[in-house]
PDB file of N, CA, C and O in Angstrom:
ATOM      1  N   UNK A   1     -34.208-303.930 -85.956  1.00  0.00           N
ATOM      2  CA  UNK A   1     -34.380-303.357 -84.645  1.00  0.00           C
ATOM      3  C   UNK A   1     -35.197-304.339 -83.801  1.00  0.00           C
ATOM      4  O   UNK A   1     -36.059-305.047 -84.321  1.00  0.00           O
ATOM      5  N   UNK A   2     -34.925-304.372 -82.528  1.00  0.00           N
ATOM      6  CA  UNK A   2     -35.565-305.316 -81.643  1.00  0.00           C
ATOM      7  C   UNK A   2     -37.072-305.099 -81.580  1.00  0.00           C
ATOM      8  O   UNK A   2     -37.538-303.992 -81.310  1.00  0.00           O
ATOM      9  N   UNK A   3     -37.825-306.159 -81.830  1.00  0.00           N
ATOM     10  CA  UNK A   3     -39.290-306.115 -81.726  1.00  0.00           C
ATOM     11  C   UNK A   3     -39.875-304.917 -82.461  1.00  0.00           C
ATOM     12  O   UNK A   3     -40.872-304.346 -82.020  1.00  0.00           O
ATOM     13  N   UNK A   4     -39.272-304.538 -83.560  1.00  0.00           N
ATOM     14  CA  UNK A   4     -39.729-303.399 -84.356  1.00  0.00           C
ATOM     15  C   UNK A   4     -39.807-302.109 -83.548  1.00  0.00           C
ATOM     16  O   UNK A   4     -40.742-301.325 -83.713  1.00  0.00           O
ATOM     17  N   UNK A   5     -38.841-301.892 -82.688  1.00  0.00           N
ATOM     18  CA  UNK A   5     -38.808-300.657 -81.918  1.00  0.00           C
ATOM     19  C   UNK A   5     -38.314-299.514 -82.787  1.00  0.00           C
ATOM     20  O   UNK A   5     -37.457-299.684 -83.654  1.00  0.00           O
ATOM     21  N   UNK A   6     -38.883-298.347 -82.529  1.00  0.00           N
ATOM     22  CA  UNK A   6     -38.469-297.145 -83.256  1.00  0.00           C
ATOM     23  C   UNK A   6     -38.568-295.963 -82.287  1.00  0.00           C
ATOM     24  O   UNK A   6     -39.270-296.043 -81.280  1.00  0.00           O
ATOM     25  N   UNK A   7     -37.866-294.873 -82.591  1.00  0.00           N
ATOM     26  CA  UNK A   7     -37.983-293.697 -81.726  1.00  0.00           C
ATOM     27  C   UNK A   7     -39.418-293.173 -81.710  1.00  0.00           C
ATOM     28  O   UNK A   7     -40.071-293.094 -82.750  1.00  0.00           O
ATOM     29  N   UNK A   8     -39.890-292.823 -80.538  1.00  0.00           N
ATOM     30  CA  UNK A   8     -41.200-292.201 -80.376  1.00  0.00           C
ATOM     31  C   UNK A   8     -41.176-290.871 -81.138  1.00  0.00           C
ATOM     32  O   UNK A   8     -40.229-290.102 -80.971  1.00  0.00           O
ATOM     33  N   UNK A   9     -42.176-290.574 -81.961  1.00  0.00           N
ATOM     34  CA  UNK A   9     -42.174-289.318 -82.713  1.00  0.00           C
ATOM     35  C   UNK A   9     -42.263-288.075 -81.819  1.00  0.00           C
ATOM     36  O   UNK A   9     -42.057-286.960 -82.299  1.00  0.00           O
ATOM     37  N   UNK A  10     -42.566-288.249 -80.536  1.00  0.00           N
ATOM     38  CA  UNK A  10     -42.633-287.122 -79.606  1.00  0.00           C
ATOM     39  C   UNK A  10     -41.306-286.869 -78.900  1.00  0.00           C
ATOM     40  O   UNK A  10     -41.255-286.178 -77.882  1.00  0.00           O
ATOM     41  N   UNK A  11     -40.235-287.432 -79.448  1.00  0.00           N
ATOM     42  CA  UNK A  11     -38.897-287.249 -78.891  1.00  0.00           C
ATOM     43  C   UNK A  11     -38.093-286.355 -79.822  1.00  0.00           C
ATOM     44  O   UNK A  11     -38.065-286.558 -81.036  1.00  0.00           O
ATOM     45  N   UNK A  12     -37.445-285.368 -79.233  1.00  0.00           N
ATOM     46  CA  UNK A  12     -36.501-284.541 -79.980  1.00  0.00           C
ATOM     47  C   UNK A  12     -35.114-284.922 -79.490  1.00  0.00           C
ATOM     48  O   UNK A  12     -34.859-284.943 -78.286  1.00  0.00           O
ATOM     49  N   UNK A  13     -34.224-285.222 -80.418  1.00  0.00           N
ATOM     50  CA  UNK A  13     -32.858-285.623 -80.074  1.00  0.00           C
ATOM     51  C   UNK A  13     -31.876-284.611 -80.647  1.00  0.00           C
ATOM     52  O   UNK A  13     -31.994-284.201 -81.801  1.00  0.00           O
ATOM     53  N   UNK A  14     -30.903-284.212 -79.825  1.00  0.00           N
ATOM     54  CA  UNK A  14     -29.862-283.283 -80.261  1.00  0.00           C
ATOM     55  C   UNK A  14     -28.517-283.769 -79.746  1.00  0.00           C
ATOM     56  O   UNK A  14     -28.364-284.082 -78.565  1.00  0.00           O
ATOM     57  N   UNK A  15     -27.549-283.828 -80.643  1.00  0.00           N
ATOM     58  CA  UNK A  15     -26.184-284.170 -80.257  1.00  0.00           C
ATOM     59  C   UNK A  15     -25.560-282.967 -79.570  1.00  0.00           C
ATOM     60  O   UNK A  15     -25.665-281.836 -80.044  1.00  0.00           O
ATOM     61  N   UNK A  16     -24.908-283.233 -78.444  1.00  0.00           N
ATOM     62  CA  UNK A  16     -24.194-282.197 -77.698  1.00  0.00           C
ATOM     63  C   UNK A  16     -22.831-282.799 -77.354  1.00  0.00           C
ATOM     64  O   UNK A  16     -22.691-283.545 -76.385  1.00  0.00           O
ATOM     65  N   UNK A  17     -21.834-282.459 -78.167  1.00  0.00           N
ATOM     66  CA  UNK A  17     -20.531-283.100 -77.998  1.00  0.00           C
ATOM     67  C   UNK A  17     -20.662-284.577 -78.303  1.00  0.00           C
ATOM     68  O   UNK A  17     -21.186-284.957 -79.350  1.00  0.00           O
ATOM     69  N   UNK A  18     -20.183-285.421 -77.381  1.00  0.00           N
ATOM     70  CA  UNK A  18     -20.298-286.870 -77.564  1.00  0.00           C
ATOM     71  C   UNK A  18     -21.602-287.412 -76.999  1.00  0.00           C
ATOM     72  O   UNK A  18     -21.904-288.595 -77.162  1.00  0.00           O
ATOM     73  N   UNK A  19     -22.368-286.571 -76.344  1.00  0.00           N
ATOM     74  CA  UNK A  19     -23.634-286.977 -75.741  1.00  0.00           C
ATOM     75  C   UNK A  19     -24.800-286.665 -76.674  1.00  0.00           C
ATOM     76  O   UNK A  19     -24.658-285.920 -77.644  1.00  0.00           O
ATOM     77  N   UNK A  20     -25.938-287.239 -76.366  1.00  0.00           N
ATOM     78  CA  UNK A  20     -27.190-286.899 -77.046  1.00  0.00           C
ATOM     79  C   UNK A  20     -28.209-286.564 -75.980  1.00  0.00           C
ATOM     80  O   UNK A  20     -28.382-287.308 -75.014  1.00  0.00           O
ATOM     81  N   UNK A  21     -28.884-285.437 -76.160  1.00  0.00           N
ATOM     82  CA  UNK A  21     -29.946-285.020 -75.244  1.00  0.00           C
ATOM     83  C   UNK A  21     -31.270-285.348 -75.915  1.00  0.00           C
ATOM     84  O   UNK A  21     -31.511-284.981 -77.065  1.00  0.00           O
ATOM     85  N   UNK A  22     -32.122-286.047 -75.174  1.00  0.00           N
ATOM     86  CA  UNK A  22     -33.446-286.427 -75.659  1.00  0.00           C
ATOM     87  C   UNK A  22     -34.481-285.681 -74.832  1.00  0.00           C
ATOM     88  O   UNK A  22     -34.410-285.676 -73.603  1.00  0.00           O
ATOM     89  N   UNK A  23     -35.437-285.056 -75.494  1.00  0.00           N
ATOM     90  CA  UNK A  23     -36.528-284.375 -74.807  1.00  0.00           C
ATOM     91  C   UNK A  23     -37.829-285.062 -75.207  1.00  0.00           C
ATOM     92  O   UNK A  23     -38.168-285.141 -76.387  1.00  0.00           O
ATOM     93  N   UNK A  24     -38.544-285.552 -74.210  1.00  0.00           N
ATOM     94  CA  UNK A  24     -39.841-286.192 -74.443  1.00  0.00           C
ATOM     95  C   UNK A  24     -40.892-285.090 -74.360  1.00  0.00           C
ATOM     96  O   UNK A  24     -41.177-284.590 -73.272  1.00  0.00           O
ATOM     97  N   UNK A  25     -41.463-284.712 -75.479  1.00  0.00           N
ATOM     98  CA  UNK A  25     -42.379-283.569 -75.540  1.00  0.00           C
ATOM     99  C   UNK A  25     -43.672-283.781 -74.762  1.00  0.00           C
ATOM    100  O   UNK A  25     -44.282-282.809 -74.315  1.00  0.00           O
ATOM    101  N   UNK A  26     -44.100-285.020 -74.592  1.00  0.00           N
ATOM    102  CA  UNK A  26     -45.345-285.273 -73.865  1.00  0.00           C
ATOM    103  C   UNK A  26     -45.163-285.204 -72.352  1.00  0.00           C
ATOM    104  O   UNK A  26     -46.088-284.836 -71.628  1.00  0.00           O
ATOM    105  N   UNK A  27     -43.978-285.555 -71.878  1.00  0.00           N
ATOM    106  CA  UNK A  27     -43.746-285.575 -70.431  1.00  0.00           C
ATOM    107  C   UNK A  27     -42.834-284.443 -69.968  1.00  0.00           C
ATOM    108  O   UNK A  27     -42.688-284.213 -68.767  1.00  0.00           O
ATOM    109  N   UNK A  28     -42.222-283.736 -70.915  1.00  0.00           N
ATOM    110  CA  UNK A  28     -41.240-282.689 -70.620  1.00  0.00           C
ATOM    111  C   UNK A  28     -40.026-283.222 -69.867  1.00  0.00           C
ATOM    112  O   UNK A  28     -39.316-282.459 -69.212  1.00  0.00           O
ATOM    113  N   UNK A  29     -39.789-284.506 -69.955  1.00  0.00           N
ATOM    114  CA  UNK A  29     -38.611-285.098 -69.316  1.00  0.00           C
ATOM    115  C   UNK A  29     -37.437-285.009 -70.275  1.00  0.00           C
ATOM    116  O   UNK A  29     -37.600-285.109 -71.491  1.00  0.00           O
ATOM    117  N   UNK A  30     -36.263-284.821 -69.714  1.00  0.00           N
ATOM    118  CA  UNK A  30     -35.029-284.709 -70.485  1.00  0.00           C
ATOM    119  C   UNK A  30     -34.109-285.853 -70.091  1.00  0.00           C
ATOM    120  O   UNK A  30     -33.956-286.164 -68.910  1.00  0.00           O
ATOM    121  N   UNK A  31     -33.505-286.469 -71.085  1.00  0.00           N
ATOM    122  CA  UNK A  31     -32.591-287.590 -70.882  1.00  0.00           C
ATOM    123  C   UNK A  31     -31.279-287.261 -71.582  1.00  0.00           C
ATOM    124  O   UNK A  31     -31.266-286.582 -72.608  1.00  0.00           O
ATOM    125  N   UNK A  32     -30.184-287.745 -71.022  1.00  0.00           N
ATOM    126  CA  UNK A  32     -28.891-287.562 -71.662  1.00  0.00           C
ATOM    127  C   UNK A  32     -28.244-288.922 -71.847  1.00  0.00           C
ATOM    128  O   UNK A  32     -28.109-289.697 -70.900  1.00  0.00           O
ATOM    129  N   UNK A  33     -27.846-289.200 -73.079  1.00  0.00           N
ATOM    130  CA  UNK A  33     -27.148-290.443 -73.397  1.00  0.00           C
ATOM    131  C   UNK A  33     -25.656-290.159 -73.484  1.00  0.00           C
ATOM    132  O   UNK A  33     -25.248-289.155 -74.068  1.00  0.00           O
ATOM    133  N   UNK A  34     -24.842-291.034 -72.909  1.00  0.00           N
ATOM    134  CA  UNK A  34     -23.400-290.893 -73.027  1.00  0.00           C
ATOM    135  C   UNK A  34     -22.956-291.270 -74.444  1.00  0.00           C
ATOM    136  O   UNK A  34     -23.798-291.522 -75.305  1.00  0.00           O
ATOM    137  N   UNK A  35     -21.663-291.310 -74.689  1.00  0.00           N
ATOM    138  CA  UNK A  35     -21.145-291.587 -76.037  1.00  0.00           C
ATOM    139  C   UNK A  35     -21.642-292.931 -76.571  1.00  0.00           C
ATOM    140  O   UNK A  35     -22.019-293.033 -77.739  1.00  0.00           O
ATOM    141  N   UNK A  36     -21.643-293.952 -75.727  1.00  0.00           N
ATOM    142  CA  UNK A  36     -22.115-295.271 -76.167  1.00  0.00           C
ATOM    143  C   UNK A  36     -23.608-295.234 -76.463  1.00  0.00           C
ATOM    144  O   UNK A  36     -24.050-295.723 -77.502  1.00  0.00           O
ATOM    145  N   UNK A  37     -24.380-294.657 -75.555  1.00  0.00           N
ATOM    146  CA  UNK A  37     -25.826-294.536 -75.761  1.00  0.00           C
ATOM    147  C   UNK A  37     -26.149-293.712 -76.994  1.00  0.00           C
ATOM    148  O   UNK A  37     -27.088-294.025 -77.727  1.00  0.00           O
ATOM    149  N   UNK A  38     -25.375-292.659 -77.225  1.00  0.00           N
ATOM    150  CA  UNK A  38     -25.574-291.817 -78.413  1.00  0.00           C
ATOM    151  C   UNK A  38     -25.346-292.605 -79.690  1.00  0.00           C
ATOM    152  O   UNK A  38     -26.090-292.480 -80.663  1.00  0.00           O
ATOM    153  N   UNK A  39     -24.300-293.419 -79.666  1.00  0.00           N
ATOM    154  CA  UNK A  39     -23.992-294.239 -80.844  1.00  0.00           C
ATOM    155  C   UNK A  39     -25.129-295.235 -81.094  1.00  0.00           C
ATOM    156  O   UNK A  39     -25.556-295.429 -82.233  1.00  0.00           O
ATOM    157  N   UNK A  40     -25.608-295.855 -80.028  1.00  0.00           N
ATOM    158  CA  UNK A  40     -26.725-296.800 -80.159  1.00  0.00           C
ATOM    159  C   UNK A  40     -27.954-296.069 -80.691  1.00  0.00           C
ATOM    160  O   UNK A  40     -28.632-296.574 -81.585  1.00  0.00           O
ATOM    161  N   UNK A  41     -28.250-294.887 -80.153  1.00  0.00           N
ATOM    162  CA  UNK A  41     -29.404-294.105 -80.603  1.00  0.00           C
ATOM    163  C   UNK A  41     -29.320-293.844 -82.101  1.00  0.00           C
ATOM    164  O   UNK A  41     -30.307-294.018 -82.817  1.00  0.00           O
ATOM    165  N   UNK A  42     -28.159-293.430 -82.577  1.00  0.00           N
ATOM    166  CA  UNK A  42     -27.979-293.138 -84.000  1.00  0.00           C
ATOM    167  C   UNK A  42     -28.206-294.384 -84.848  1.00  0.00           C
ATOM    168  O   UNK A  42     -28.827-294.309 -85.908  1.00  0.00           O
ATOM    169  N   UNK A  43     -27.709-295.522 -84.389  1.00  0.00           N
ATOM    170  CA  UNK A  43     -27.877-296.763 -85.142  1.00  0.00           C
ATOM    171  C   UNK A  43     -29.342-297.199 -85.167  1.00  0.00           C
ATOM    172  O   UNK A  43     -29.849-297.621 -86.206  1.00  0.00           O
ATOM    173  N   UNK A  44     -30.015-297.098 -84.028  1.00  0.00           N
ATOM    174  CA  UNK A  44     -31.440-297.465 -83.961  1.00  0.00           C
ATOM    175  C   UNK A  44     -32.258-296.523 -84.843  1.00  0.00           C
ATOM    176  O   UNK A  44     -33.135-296.957 -85.590  1.00  0.00           O
ATOM    177  N   UNK A  45     -31.958-295.226 -84.742  1.00  0.00           N
ATOM    178  CA  UNK A  45     -32.680-294.229 -85.537  1.00  0.00           C
ATOM    179  C   UNK A  45     -32.513-294.477 -87.035  1.00  0.00           C
ATOM    180  O   UNK A  45     -33.429-294.215 -87.815  1.00  0.00           O
ATOM    181  N   UNK A  46     -31.354-294.979 -87.435  1.00  0.00           N
ATOM    182  CA  UNK A  46     -31.098-295.217 -88.857  1.00  0.00           C
ATOM    183  C   UNK A  46     -31.702-296.536 -89.351  1.00  0.00           C
ATOM    184  O   UNK A  46     -31.652-296.839 -90.543  1.00  0.00           O
ATOM    185  N   UNK A  47     -32.281-297.329 -88.413  1.00  0.00           N
ATOM    186  CA  UNK A  47     -32.963-298.553 -88.816  1.00  0.00           C
ATOM    187  C   UNK A  47     -32.080-299.784 -88.891  1.00  0.00           C
ATOM    188  O   UNK A  47     -32.476-300.788 -89.483  1.00  0.00           O
ATOM    189  N   UNK A  48     -30.881-299.729 -88.299  1.00  0.00           N
ATOM    190  CA  UNK A  48     -29.992-300.895 -88.305  1.00  0.00           C
ATOM    191  C   UNK A  48     -30.659-302.069 -87.602  1.00  0.00           C
ATOM    192  O   UNK A  48     -31.454-301.883 -86.681  1.00  0.00           O
ATOM    193  N   UNK A  49     -30.331-303.267 -88.039  1.00  0.00           N
ATOM    194  CA  UNK A  49     -30.843-304.466 -87.379  1.00  0.00           C
ATOM    195  C   UNK A  49     -30.113-304.668 -86.059  1.00  0.00           C
ATOM    196  O   UNK A  49     -29.038-304.109 -85.844  1.00  0.00           O
ATOM    197  N   UNK A  50     -30.700-305.469 -85.181  1.00  0.00           N
ATOM    198  CA  UNK A  50     -30.047-305.777 -83.904  1.00  0.00           C
ATOM    199  C   UNK A  50     -28.650-306.333 -84.127  1.00  0.00           C
ATOM    200  O   UNK A  50     -27.693-305.911 -83.479  1.00  0.00           O
ATOM    201  N   UNK A  51     -28.542-307.271 -85.038  1.00  0.00           N
ATOM    202  CA  UNK A  51     -27.239-307.907 -85.301  1.00  0.00           C
ATOM    203  C   UNK A  51     -26.217-306.882 -85.776  1.00  0.00           C
ATOM    204  O   UNK A  51     -25.055-306.929 -85.372  1.00  0.00           O
ATOM    205  N   UNK A  52     -26.642-305.960 -86.631  1.00  0.00           N
ATOM    206  CA  UNK A  52     -25.724-304.925 -87.112  1.00  0.00           C
ATOM    207  C   UNK A  52     -25.312-303.983 -85.987  1.00  0.00           C
ATOM    208  O   UNK A  52     -24.149-303.590 -85.903  1.00  0.00           O
ATOM    209  N   UNK A  53     -26.254-303.618 -85.125  1.00  0.00           N
ATOM    210  CA  UNK A  53     -25.927-302.729 -84.002  1.00  0.00           C
ATOM    211  C   UNK A  53     -24.884-303.397 -83.114  1.00  0.00           C
ATOM    212  O   UNK A  53     -23.893-302.768 -82.743  1.00  0.00           O
ATOM    213  N   UNK A  54     -25.096-304.652 -82.774  1.00  0.00           N
ATOM    214  CA  UNK A  54     -24.156-305.378 -81.910  1.00  0.00           C
ATOM    215  C   UNK A  54     -22.794-305.476 -82.582  1.00  0.00           C
ATOM    216  O   UNK A  54     -21.770-305.246 -81.938  1.00  0.00           O
ATOM    217  N   UNK A  55     -22.770-305.810 -83.848  1.00  0.00           N
ATOM    218  CA  UNK A  55     -21.507-305.926 -84.585  1.00  0.00           C
ATOM    219  C   UNK A  55     -20.767-304.592 -84.607  1.00  0.00           C
ATOM    220  O   UNK A  55     -19.563-304.544 -84.354  1.00  0.00           O
ATOM    221  N   UNK A  56     -21.480-303.515 -84.906  1.00  0.00           N
ATOM    222  CA  UNK A  56     -20.854-302.191 -84.980  1.00  0.00           C
ATOM    223  C   UNK A  56     -20.374-301.719 -83.600  1.00  0.00           C
ATOM    224  O   UNK A  56     -19.288-301.151 -83.486  1.00  0.00           O
ATOM    225  N   UNK A  57     -21.164-301.947 -82.571  1.00  0.00           N
ATOM    226  CA  UNK A  57     -20.738-301.574 -81.224  1.00  0.00           C
ATOM    227  C   UNK A  57     -19.486-302.333 -80.813  1.00  0.00           C
ATOM    228  O   UNK A  57     -18.552-301.761 -80.249  1.00  0.00           O
ATOM    229  N   UNK A  58     -19.480-303.620 -81.101  1.00  0.00           N
ATOM    230  CA  UNK A  58     -18.336-304.446 -80.761  1.00  0.00           C
ATOM    231  C   UNK A  58     -17.073-303.925 -81.441  1.00  0.00           C
ATOM    232  O   UNK A  58     -16.018-303.833 -80.813  1.00  0.00           O
ATOM    233  N   UNK A  59     -17.181-303.588 -82.712  1.00  0.00           N
ATOM    234  CA  UNK A  59     -16.019-303.083 -83.458  1.00  0.00           C
ATOM    235  C   UNK A  59     -15.642-301.666 -83.028  1.00  0.00           C
ATOM    236  O   UNK A  59     -14.464-301.382 -82.813  1.00  0.00           O
ATOM    237  N   UNK A  60     -16.613-300.787 -82.901  1.00  0.00           N
ATOM    238  CA  UNK A  60     -16.332-299.383 -82.610  1.00  0.00           C
ATOM    239  C   UNK A  60     -15.794-299.153 -81.198  1.00  0.00           C
ATOM    240  O   UNK A  60     -15.004-298.235 -80.976  1.00  0.00           O
ATOM    241  N   UNK A  61     -16.221-299.989 -80.240  1.00  0.00           N
ATOM    242  CA  UNK A  61     -15.786-299.807 -78.861  1.00  0.00           C
ATOM    243  C   UNK A  61     -14.827-300.895 -78.395  1.00  0.00           C
ATOM    244  O   UNK A  61     -14.462-300.944 -77.220  1.00  0.00           O
ATOM    245  N   UNK A  62     -14.417-301.770 -79.317  1.00  0.00           N
ATOM    246  CA  UNK A  62     -13.448-302.831 -79.023  1.00  0.00           C
ATOM    247  C   UNK A  62     -13.861-303.668 -77.807  1.00  0.00           C
ATOM    248  O   UNK A  62     -13.078-303.885 -76.883  1.00  0.00           O
ATOM    249  N   UNK A  63     -15.113-304.127 -77.839  1.00  0.00           N
ATOM    250  CA  UNK A  63     -15.621-305.011 -76.785  1.00  0.00           C
ATOM    251  C   UNK A  63     -16.141-306.279 -77.444  1.00  0.00           C
ATOM    252  O   UNK A  63     -16.353-306.318 -78.656  1.00  0.00           O
ATOM    253  N   UNK A  64     -16.343-307.309 -76.644  1.00  0.00           N
ATOM    254  CA  UNK A  64     -16.868-308.557 -77.186  1.00  0.00           C
ATOM    255  C   UNK A  64     -18.314-308.371 -77.631  1.00  0.00           C
ATOM    256  O   UNK A  64     -18.999-307.444 -77.198  1.00  0.00           O
ATOM    257  N   UNK A  65     -18.758-309.259 -78.493  1.00  0.00           N
ATOM    258  CA  UNK A  65     -20.147-309.220 -78.957  1.00  0.00           C
ATOM    259  C   UNK A  65     -21.102-309.403 -77.782  1.00  0.00           C
ATOM    260  O   UNK A  65     -22.190-308.828 -77.773  1.00  0.00           O
ATOM    261  N   UNK A  66     -20.702-310.202 -76.785  1.00  0.00           N
ATOM    262  CA  UNK A  66     -21.552-310.434 -75.624  1.00  0.00           C
ATOM    263  C   UNK A  66     -21.744-309.143 -74.818  1.00  0.00           C
ATOM    264  O   UNK A  66     -22.858-308.834 -74.396  1.00  0.00           O
ATOM    265  N   UNK A  67     -20.665-308.397 -74.608  1.00  0.00           N
ATOM    266  CA  UNK A  67     -20.754-307.129 -73.874  1.00  0.00           C
ATOM    267  C   UNK A  67     -21.585-306.128 -74.675  1.00  0.00           C
ATOM    268  O   UNK A  67     -22.439-305.440 -74.116  1.00  0.00           O
ATOM    269  N   UNK A  68     -21.334-306.047 -75.983  1.00  0.00           N
ATOM    270  CA  UNK A  68     -22.081-305.123 -76.838  1.00  0.00           C
ATOM    271  C   UNK A  68     -23.572-305.451 -76.807  1.00  0.00           C
ATOM    272  O   UNK A  68     -24.405-304.550 -76.705  1.00  0.00           O
ATOM    273  N   UNK A  69     -23.908-306.731 -76.894  1.00  0.00           N
ATOM    274  CA  UNK A  69     -25.319-307.138 -76.868  1.00  0.00           C
ATOM    275  C   UNK A  69     -25.960-306.816 -75.522  1.00  0.00           C
ATOM    276  O   UNK A  69     -27.084-306.316 -75.481  1.00  0.00           O
ATOM    277  N   UNK A  70     -25.274-307.089 -74.439  1.00  0.00           N
ATOM    278  CA  UNK A  70     -25.811-306.817 -73.096  1.00  0.00           C
ATOM    279  C   UNK A  70     -26.099-305.323 -72.927  1.00  0.00           C
ATOM    280  O   UNK A  70     -27.174-304.940 -72.464  1.00  0.00           O
ATOM    281  N   UNK A  71     -25.130-304.484 -73.307  1.00  0.00           N
ATOM    282  CA  UNK A  71     -25.314-303.037 -73.161  1.00  0.00           C
ATOM    283  C   UNK A  71     -26.422-302.519 -74.074  1.00  0.00           C
ATOM    284  O   UNK A  71     -27.209-301.660 -73.676  1.00  0.00           O
ATOM    285  N   UNK A  72     -26.481-303.040 -75.293  1.00  0.00           N
ATOM    286  CA  UNK A  72     -27.520-302.660 -76.252  1.00  0.00           C
ATOM    287  C   UNK A  72     -28.903-303.009 -75.708  1.00  0.00           C
ATOM    288  O   UNK A  72     -29.807-302.174 -75.721  1.00  0.00           O
ATOM    289  N   UNK A  73     -29.065-304.225 -75.236  1.00  0.00           N
ATOM    290  CA  UNK A  73     -30.374-304.666 -74.710  1.00  0.00           C
ATOM    291  C   UNK A  73     -30.770-303.856 -73.475  1.00  0.00           C
ATOM    292  O   UNK A  73     -31.938-303.502 -73.315  1.00  0.00           O
ATOM    293  N   UNK A  74     -29.806-303.562 -72.608  1.00  0.00           N
ATOM    294  CA  UNK A  74     -30.103-302.796 -71.396  1.00  0.00           C
ATOM    295  C   UNK A  74     -30.610-301.402 -71.756  1.00  0.00           C
ATOM    296  O   UNK A  74     -31.588-300.927 -71.178  1.00  0.00           O
ATOM    297  N   UNK A  75     -29.949-300.746 -72.711  1.00  0.00           N
ATOM    298  CA  UNK A  75     -30.395-299.410 -73.103  1.00  0.00           C
ATOM    299  C   UNK A  75     -31.763-299.468 -73.776  1.00  0.00           C
ATOM    300  O   UNK A  75     -32.620-298.630 -73.492  1.00  0.00           O
ATOM    301  N   UNK A  76     -31.984-300.434 -74.656  1.00  0.00           N
ATOM    302  CA  UNK A  76     -33.298-300.556 -75.306  1.00  0.00           C
ATOM    303  C   UNK A  76     -34.403-300.730 -74.276  1.00  0.00           C
ATOM    304  O   UNK A  76     -35.466-300.121 -74.392  1.00  0.00           O
ATOM    305  N   UNK A  77     -34.158-301.554 -73.276  1.00  0.00           N
ATOM    306  CA  UNK A  77     -35.152-301.781 -72.221  1.00  0.00           C
ATOM    307  C   UNK A  77     -35.461-300.482 -71.495  1.00  0.00           C
ATOM    308  O   UNK A  77     -36.627-300.158 -71.269  1.00  0.00           O
ATOM    309  N   UNK A  78     -34.415-299.732 -71.124  1.00  0.00           N
ATOM    310  CA  UNK A  78     -34.610-298.459 -70.428  1.00  0.00           C
ATOM    311  C   UNK A  78     -35.377-297.453 -71.292  1.00  0.00           C
ATOM    312  O   UNK A  78     -36.298-296.791 -70.814  1.00  0.00           O
ATOM    313  N   UNK A  79     -34.992-297.347 -72.561  1.00  0.00           N
ATOM    314  CA  UNK A  79     -35.639-296.373 -73.453  1.00  0.00           C
ATOM    315  C   UNK A  79     -37.093-296.733 -73.731  1.00  0.00           C
ATOM    316  O   UNK A  79     -37.949-295.855 -73.839  1.00  0.00           O
ATOM    317  N   UNK A  80     -37.363-298.007 -73.844  1.00  0.00           N
ATOM    318  CA  UNK A  80     -38.759-298.422 -74.066  1.00  0.00           C
ATOM    319  C   UNK A  80     -39.590-298.165 -72.801  1.00  0.00           C
ATOM    320  O   UNK A  80     -40.724-297.697 -72.895  1.00  0.00           O
ATOM    321  N   UNK A  81     -39.042-298.464 -71.631  1.00  0.00           N
ATOM    322  CA  UNK A  81     -39.759-298.226 -70.377  1.00  0.00           C
ATOM    323  C   UNK A  81     -40.096-296.742 -70.198  1.00  0.00           C
ATOM    324  O   UNK A  81     -41.149-296.412 -69.653  1.00  0.00           O
ATOM    325  N   UNK A  82     -39.224-295.855 -70.647  1.00  0.00           N
ATOM    326  CA  UNK A  82     -39.442-294.409 -70.530  1.00  0.00           C
ATOM    327  C   UNK A  82     -40.303-293.839 -71.654  1.00  0.00           C
ATOM    328  O   UNK A  82     -40.617-292.649 -71.656  1.00  0.00           O
ATOM    329  N   UNK A  83     -40.685-294.687 -72.608  1.00  0.00           N
ATOM    330  CA  UNK A  83     -41.519-294.220 -73.719  1.00  0.00           C
ATOM    331  C   UNK A  83     -40.737-293.497 -74.801  1.00  0.00           C
ATOM    332  O   UNK A  83     -41.319-292.813 -75.643  1.00  0.00           O
ATOM    333  N   UNK A  84     -39.423-293.645 -74.780  1.00  0.00           N
ATOM    334  CA  UNK A  84     -38.573-292.995 -75.788  1.00  0.00           C
ATOM    335  C   UNK A  84     -38.544-293.825 -77.059  1.00  0.00           C
ATOM    336  O   UNK A  84     -38.472-293.284 -78.162  1.00  0.00           O
ATOM    337  N   UNK A  85     -38.601-295.129 -76.901  1.00  0.00           N
ATOM    338  CA  UNK A  85     -38.762-296.035 -78.033  1.00  0.00           C
ATOM    339  C   UNK A  85     -40.139-296.654 -77.922  1.00  0.00           C
ATOM    340  O   UNK A  85     -40.655-296.848 -76.822  1.00  0.00           O
ATOM    341  N   UNK A  86     -40.733-296.962 -79.064  1.00  0.00           N
ATOM    342  CA  UNK A  86     -42.049-297.593 -79.079  1.00  0.00           C
ATOM    343  C   UNK A  86     -42.065-298.657 -80.158  1.00  0.00           C
ATOM    344  O   UNK A  86     -41.229-298.661 -81.062  1.00  0.00           O
ATOM    345  N   UNK A  87     -43.030-299.559 -80.049  1.00  0.00           N
ATOM    346  CA  UNK A  87     -43.188-300.613 -81.042  1.00  0.00           C
ATOM    347  C   UNK A  87     -43.815-300.023 -82.295  1.00  0.00           C
ATOM    348  O   UNK A  87     -44.842-299.348 -82.233  1.00  0.00           O
ATOM    349  N   UNK A  88     -43.189-300.285 -83.422  1.00  0.00           N
ATOM    350  CA  UNK A  88     -43.722-299.790 -84.696  1.00  0.00           C
ATOM    351  C   UNK A  88     -45.016-300.525 -85.033  1.00  0.00           C
ATOM    352  O   UNK A  88     -45.156-301.708 -84.722  1.00  0.00           O
ATOM    353  N   UNK A  89     -45.964-299.830 -85.668  1.00  0.00           N
ATOM    354  CA  UNK A  89     -47.232-300.483 -86.034  1.00  0.00           C
ATOM    355  C   UNK A  89     -47.018-301.532 -87.118  1.00  0.00           C
ATOM    356  O   UNK A  89     -47.973-302.180 -87.547  1.00  0.00           O
TER     357      UNK A  89
END
């Protein structure tokens, strides 16, 4: 995982169809991830390496590794900025 990022323990995640709803218990903010974001969330939560996430996204969504990496990094940046992902100790 990038820079040892992991889900914040104050986040509750629930799959709803192809989406994932995230609730930040400290801020009471609710986030919804689309199918791609949900897939990334599941891979990050399971502890996959960055390279594995990019490889799996590329294969599962039939996109180039460059597109998969760009989308993966963009979501990680957003989730870290919102406090949904945090750096592991």
